C-alpha positions in Angstrom: 194.5 122.8 196.2 194.4 121.8 192.5 193.6 124.4 189.9 190.0 124.2 188.5 189.7 122.9 185.0 188.9 126.4 183.9 192.2 127.5 185.2 194.0 124.6 183.5 192.4 125.2 180.2 193.1 129.0 180.2 196.8 128.3 180.9 196.9 125.9 178.2 196.2 128.6 175.8 199.8 129.9 176.5 201.4 126.9 177.7 199.7 123.9 175.7 201.5 121.3 177.7 199.1 122.2 180.7 196.2 120.6 178.6 197.6 117.3 179.4 196.1 117.7 183.0 192.6 117.9 181.4 193.2 114.5 179.5 194.2 113.1 182.9 191.3 114.2 184.8 188.5 113.5 182.1 189.7 110.6 179.8 188.5 107.8 181.9 184.7 109.2 182.1 184.7 110.3 178.5 186.2 107.0 177.3 183.3 105.2 179.2 180.7 107.4 177.6 182.0 106.7 174.0 182.4 103.0 174.6 178.8 102.5 176.0 177.7 104.5 172.7 179.8 102.7 170.2 182.1 99.8 170.8 185.2 98.9 172.7 186.9 98.5 169.4 186.8 102.0 168.5 186.2 103.9 171.5 190.0 104.5 171.8 189.9 106.0 168.3 186.9 108.2 169.2 188.6 109.7 172.6 191.7 110.4 170.7 189.8 112.5 168.1 187.8 114.1 170.9 191.1 115.2 172.6 192.6 116.4 169.1 189.2 118.6 168.6 189.3 119.7 172.2 192.9 121.0 172.0 192.3 122.6 168.6 189.1 124.5 169.7 190.1 125.2 173.3 190.2 129.0 172.7 186.6 129.0 171.9 185.6 127.4 175.3 183.0 129.8 176.9 182.7 129.7 180.7 179.2 131.0 180.5 178.0 127.8 178.8 178.9 125.4 181.3 181.9 123.7 183.1 185.0 122.2 181.2 183.9 118.8 181.9 180.5 119.4 180.2 182.3 121.0 177.2 184.4 118.0 176.8 181.6 115.5 176.9 179.9 117.9 174.2 183.0 117.5 171.8 183.0 113.7 172.5 179.2 113.8 171.5 180.0 115.6 168.3 182.7 113.3 167.5 180.6 110.2 168.2 177.7 111.6 165.8 180.1 112.4 163.1 181.6 108.9 163.1 177.9 107.5 163.1 177.2 109.8 160.0 180.3 108.5 158.4 179.4 104.8 159.0 176.0 105.2 157.8 177.3 106.9 154.5 179.8 104.1 154.1 177.2 101.5 154.7 174.9 103.0 152.2 177.6 102.9 149.6 178.4 99.3 150.2 181.7 99.6 152.1 182.7 97.8 155.1 183.7 99.5 158.1 183.6 98.9 161.9 180.4 99.4 163.4 179.3 102.6 165.2 176.1 102.0 166.7 173.6 104.8 167.4 173.9 106.2 170.9 171.6 103.3 172.6 172.0 102.5 176.2 174.1 99.4 176.9 171.2 97.9 178.7 173.4 95.3 180.9 175.3 98.3 182.3 172.2 100.2 182.9 171.0 97.3 185.0 174.4 97.2 187.0 174.5 100.9 187.3 171.3 101.4 188.8 171.5 98.1 190.9 167.9 97.4 190.0 168.1 93.6 189.0 164.6 93.1 190.2 163.1 96.0 188.1 165.5 95.6 185.1 162.8 94.7 182.4 160.8 97.5 183.5 163.8 99.8 183.5 164.6 98.6 179.9 161.3 99.1 178.7 160.8 102.5 180.3 164.1 103.9 178.9 163.2 102.6 175.5 159.8 104.2 175.8 161.5 107.9 176.4 162.3 110.0 173.4 166.0 109.9 172.3 166.7 113.4 173.7 165.0 112.6 177.0 166.8 109.3 177.4 170.2 110.8 176.5 169.5 113.6 179.2 168.6 111.0 181.8 171.5 108.8 181.0 174.0 111.8 181.1 172.8 112.7 184.7 172.3 109.2 186.0 174.9 107.3 184.1 177.7 109.7 183.4 177.0 111.6 186.6 176.8 114.9 185.1 174.8 117.7 186.7 171.6 118.8 185.1 173.5 122.1 184.1 176.5 120.1 182.6 174.1 117.7 180.8 172.5 120.9 179.3 175.8 122.2 178.1 176.4 118.9 176.6 173.1 118.9 174.8 173.2 122.6 174.0 169.9 123.3 175.7 169.2 125.8 178.3 169.5 124.5 181.9 165.9 125.2 182.6 164.7 123.1 179.5 167.1 120.3 180.9 165.7 120.4 184.2 162.0 120.3 182.9 162.8 117.5 180.6 164.6 115.5 183.3 161.7 115.8 185.6 159.5 114.6 182.8 161.8 111.6 181.9 162.1 110.7 185.6 158.5 110.9 186.3 157.7 108.7 183.0 160.3 106.3 184.2 159.2 105.9 187.6 155.6 105.3 186.3 156.7 102.6 184.0 158.8 100.9 186.9 155.7 101.0 189.4 153.0 99.8 186.9 152.8 96.1 187.4 153.1 94.0 184.3 151.7 90.6 183.8 152.9 88.0 186.3 154.6 84.7 185.4 151.8 82.3 184.5 149.4 84.9 183.3 148.0 83.4 180.1 148.1 87.1 178.8 151.6 87.3 179.5 153.8 87.3 176.3 156.7 84.9 176.2 160.0 86.4 177.4 162.2 87.9 174.8 166.0 88.2 175.0 165.9 91.1 172.5 167.0 94.4 173.8 165.0 97.3 172.9 166.4 99.4 170.0 
């Protein structure tokens, strides 16, 4: 039976090469997380920075705050937000840099992941109606397949708060999806728009 992530991390404190096992285990999902929230062009760089920071700070990992996987996602989230801040500063100063977008969902990927083509417009609208923190929490659980406890660790909130917010977000999304919108041909219906919610 393979060693747990926690065991591998502890071993890497005395044998740094052991850390490579964590990189092998978690690079694919963390890369997906970064790519969906930035761009394919810079996701590789963000992933490399995530692993550099995770390796440098591995001695500060606290098992009581959640599993290693959640800790790595938390490091990736901090790297992503730092890149966004840097991009905004560069943009304000008029310099050109590669675009790092805010962590908004890739709506086409949400459609495919949730396998809900028929309700895609309602899902888009429902997700856009959630607050940023609630949407991020819901997507960490549904999209990144983290447990509510892991997502709480990523967002640095108590697990009970995460479960409460997740329940509220799911309820709001279900209500949004189940509320019928105007039908095609309804004069009150607005013309369809190809714009994604921002």
